[in-house]
VOGU-3710 file (C-alpha; in Angstrom, 3 decimals, decimal comma):
1> milfyretai> -199,173/77,870/138,785  -196,798/78,102/141,709  -193,669/76,348/142,861  -192,593/77,305/146,333  -193,287/78,669/149,806  -190,619/80,695/151,592  -190,432/84,307/152,822  -193,055/87,060/152,739  -193,057/87,689/148,976  -193,175/83,960/148,356
11> hktlfyydnn> -195,954/83,550/150,908  -198,011/86,209/149,135  -197,559/84,427/145,815  -198,729/81,075/147,117  -201,535/82,764/149,059  -202,772/84,336/145,823  -202,840/81,014/143,989  -204,450/79,130/146,870  -207,207/81,730/147,166  -207,962/82,248/143,471
21> vkylsqqyes> -208,083/78,653/142,320  -211,415/78,778/140,479  -210,582/81,949/138,566  -207,086/80,756/137,674  -208,312/77,319/136,660  -210,794/78,856/134,223  -208,014/81,066/132,875  -205,609/78,172/132,383  -208,209/75,905/130,810  -209,154/78,605/128,268
31> akvdnihtll> -205,600/79,653/127,352  -204,518/79,320/123,722  -201,758/76,731/123,986  -201,995/74,768/120,738  -198,480/75,869/119,812  -197,085/74,789/123,182  -198,849/71,429/122,967  -197,474/70,818/119,481  -193,985/71,616/120,729  -194,426/69,223/123,658
41> lntfssksyl> -195,440/66,396/121,324  -192,494/67,153/119,046  -190,072/67,284/121,976  -190,787/64,053/123,848  -190,949/60,524/122,450  -194,244/58,682/122,813  -194,750/56,862/126,142  -191,919/58,777/127,829  -191,996/59,185/131,607  -192,353/62,933/132,184
51> leiacgsgkd> -192,383/65,300/135,141  -194,440/68,482/134,954  -193,298/71,167/137,398  -196,178/73,374/138,563  -199,129/71,802/136,786  -201,812/74,312/137,759  -205,228/73,078/136,669  -203,710/69,987/135,044  -204,526/71,004/131,477  -201,100/70,253/130,031
61> aafmyqntyd> -200,620/67,044/132,030  -204,022/65,806/130,858  -203,103/66,583/127,252  -199,869/64,628/127,526  -201,599/61,737/129,311  -204,180/61,562/126,525  -201,319/61,328/124,043  -199,825/58,176/125,625  -197,278/59,814/127,950  -196,750/58,710/131,550
71> vlaidassem> -196,859/61,958/133,541  -196,192/62,867/137,160  -197,512/66,402/137,739  -196,538/68,482/140,779  -197,517/71,865/142,192  -196,759/73,729/145,446  -200,401/74,734/145,897  -202,482/72,028/147,574  -205,618/73,879/146,480  -204,463/73,826/142,875
81> iseakrchle> -203,717/70,110/143,055  -207,249/69,526/144,360  -208,620/71,586/141,482  -206,554/69,629/138,965  -208,030/66,393/140,319  -211,512/67,867/139,935  -210,885/69,110/136,384  -209,095/65,990/135,172  -210,197/62,866/136,994  -207,854/60,705/134,938
91> lasqlevvkv> -204,877/62,382/136,650  -205,956/61,677/140,240  -203,121/59,230/140,968  -200,502/61,275/139,123  -200,700/64,568/141,029  -198,563/65,520/144,026  -197,946/68,588/146,183  -194,225/69,371/145,918  -192,523/72,693/146,615  -189,567/73,453/144,358
101> pdefkfkpfs> -186,659/73,568/144,952  -186,809/72,612/148,656  -188,902/69,423/148,278  -187,589/68,517/144,829  -185,915/65,229/145,801  -186,436/62,770/142,965  -183,791/60,130/142,291  -181,119/60,799/139,649  -181,940/59,622/136,123  -185,647/59,185/136,972
111> fdgvysiatl> -187,308/60,905/134,010  -187,142/60,849/130,224  -188,220/64,474/130,212  -189,249/67,422/132,351  -191,401/70,387/131,404  -192,414/73,573/133,169  -194,707/76,161/131,621  -195,028/79,723/132,948  -193,633/78,926/136,380  -189,864/79,159/136,861
121> mhlnkdeids> -189,986/82,965/136,936  -191,830/82,774/140,275  -188,516/81,709/141,846  -185,654/84,035/142,722  -182,405/83,654/140,776  -180,732/81,353/143,304  -183,801/79,101/143,354  -183,948/79,042/139,554  -180,317/77,945/139,458  -180,885/75,252/142,100
131> tiekiamilk> -183,989/73,963/140,317  -182,262/73,672/136,939  -179,340/71,874/138,594  -181,760/69,348/140,116  -183,595/68,924/136,812  -180,295/68,113/135,112  -179,683/65,447/137,766  -183,057/63,693/137,452  -183,019/63,561/133,649  -181,827/60,384/132,013
141> pggkfffsvf> -178,910/60,798/129,567  -180,378/62,284/126,406  -183,454/63,457/128,327  -184,983/66,825/127,551  -186,155/69,801/129,572  -188,885/71,998/128,060  -189,613/75,330/129,716  -191,523/78,497/128,962  -190,896/81,759/130,844  -191,526/85,414/130,180
151> ikrdnvdeqg> -188,632/87,695/129,255  -190,778/90,819/129,401  -193,628/91,728/131,725  -194,634/95,372/132,026  -196,695/95,120/135,212  -193,857/94,036/137,532  -192,374/96,659/139,869  -188,757/97,150/140,970  -189,249/94,659/143,817  -190,365/91,991/141,354
161> qdekgrhftt> -194,050/92,025/142,302  -197,176/92,584/140,250  -200,328/94,344/141,424  -201,601/91,062/142,906  -198,547/90,611/145,118  -197,052/87,747/143,140  -193,276/87,503/142,849  -191,657/87,411/139,408  -188,018/87,246/138,350  -187,467/88,842/134,950
171> mtehewvtcy> -184,386/87,583/133,095  -183,118/88,055/129,558  -182,801/85,237/127,050  -179,026/85,311/127,592  -179,448/84,922/131,358  -181,645/81,847/130,876  -179,069/80,379/128,476  -176,367/80,877/131,103  -178,502/79,050/133,692  -178,884/75,811/131,778
181> ekyelqleht> -175,525/75,730/129,986  -173,592/75,532/133,276  -175,267/72,148/133,904  -174,355/70,792/130,461  -177,840/71,102/129,022  -177,597/71,784/125,311  -180,097/73,950/123,428  -182,233/72,166/120,834  -184,993/74,686/120,168  -185,945/78,205/121,158
191> eitadgldrd> -188,664/80,644/120,180  -190,124/83,931/121,367  -193,896/84,411/121,288  -196,714/86,709/122,362  -198,937/85,934/125,340  -201,360/82,999/125,080  -203,997/84,957/127,027  -203,638/87,992/124,721  -202,253/90,200/127,496  -200,267/93,227/126,388
201> givwltcvvr> -196,742/93,800/127,643  -195,819/90,128/128,075  -193,316/88,282/125,873  -192,527/84,580/126,309  -189,379/82,548/125,747  -189,743/78,811/125,133  -186,671/76,565/125,169  -185,964/72,874/124,748  -182,628/71,700/126,125  -181,117/68,212/126,183
211> kei> -178,908/66,436/128,700  -175,728/65,107/127,160  -175,505/61,346/126,696
//
């Protein structure tokens, strides 16, 4: 799943996703995400209007759609959006190519909730900050933002790239807390888990934060 297109490192990241769609789609569709899906259902009220940032193969959006949610799912990769339409025909009219944060221009108070799974860490720190600020703006009062990011990844070098050329920003739990608290998003739930694809050296942080009423 990928969010943006900017300089060389960013270009390499999007290039990787655009050119490995089939492999990545199979990986996403087979991932063990029962815990994440349960958390999503427990976080958002039934029939809420939700935005998924960086939907990948569409697995999570399809799950939420099947559980009576109205979902708009976006991704920066046009190839991935095409794959999501192929994998989940029911989502065809609810998928859009949008690059975050540059093309993230939804109206204020548009969504009951926003979720982003395994994607925000592809942005640099300034872009993460800008994206969370925009999410806070588009949430309705009392709306919730659900996100999952890694706080440890052993295969990332000092330049923030893995062996495939993808960019990653590694931040501590405290740094993520600082990001959302400055925009008056209040923590409701947090947990730290192992990798859903059983990869060693990766630790995930999942948070649910709420916009003040």
